[in-house]
N, C-alpha and C positions, 0 to 999 in steps of 0.2 A: 545527595541524591535528588534528582528532579522528579516531581510528582508526575505520574502517568496520566495523560488525558487522551481520549479518543472522541472524535465528533464526526458524524456522518451527515452529509447534506446532499440534496438533489439539486444539481445546477440547472438542469432542465430534464424533460421526460426521459431521455436516453443516456444522460451523463450524471454520474455520481462522484462524490468526493469523500474520502476518509482522511481526516487530518489527525496525526498522532504527535504526541510530544512526551518527553521523558524516556523511561526505560521500558522497552517492549520485550517481555520475557515470559517464562513459564507461567508466572502469576497474572500478568496483564494481557497476554495474548488472547485468552478467551473473550475478553471484552472487545478486542480488535476484531476477532473472528465474527462476533455477533453483529458488529456494525457492517462488516464487509458482506457477510451472507445476507443480512437484512436488505442491503441495497440491491444485491443480485436478485433477490426474491421479488423486488418491486418491478423487475423487468428492465433495468438499465442495460444498455449495450456496451458502455464503457465506464471504467472507474479509474480515477486518479487517486493513488495512495501517496499522500504527502508525508514523507519521513524527514523533512528538513529540520524539524525541531526535536528529533529523536537523539538521545544521548547514548543509548545502548540498545542493541537488538541481538536476540539469540536465535538458535535454530528453531525453537518453537514458533516464533514470529515469522521466520522465513517460511516455515511450513504452511502457515496461514496464507501467506502471499501466494505460494505455489498452488495451494488449494483454490484460491480465488481465481488465479489464472486458468486453471483447469475448468472450473465451473463456467467461467465466461466463454472460454473457447468452445465448450459444448453448445453454447447458444450463439456462436459466431460473434462473440463480444471480445472486448480487449481491456487489459489492465496495464496501466503504466505507473511507474514509480518516480517520485521526486526525491532525490537523495542528495540534498545539498549539504548534509552534515558529514563531517569527516568519519565518525565511527560507522555510519551506514555505508558510505562509499567503500571504506576499508573492508568491511565484512562481505559486501557484495563481490569485491575483487578477490578476496581470499577463497570464497566458496565457488567462484566462477559464475555466479548468478548474474553478474553484470553482462555476461555474454548471452544469457538466456532471456532475461527480462529486458523490457524497454525502459531505460533509465534516463531521466533528464535532471539537469542542475536546478531548474526553477519550475515553479508551477505554471507560469506563463508559457514556457516552452512545451510542457506536457499538454496543456489545454490546446495549444495551437496545433499539436500533432494529431488530435482526435477529431 
């Protein structure tokens, strides 16, 4: 099992980044949500959620992502996903969220799109 970590940072006034690693599940998703909502409450207009080092993601974590998308859309903001890891790409495909969310292979691609 890989230890879960979450880290939020402000790349500039209107752009935030949440980096996750390890397993994002029922137990760790609240920490992820705290970082995501914390950035949104600072007034950022766009957030990159980097899941490239995530080894497992469950429906609770996907719910946090959807909640973040909704909160940002209410403010005319945008959330994009970096899903470079196979487990994340797979679950996004299975759930159909890869068709709903804006997903990139690398952080550089995600940042360039914002």
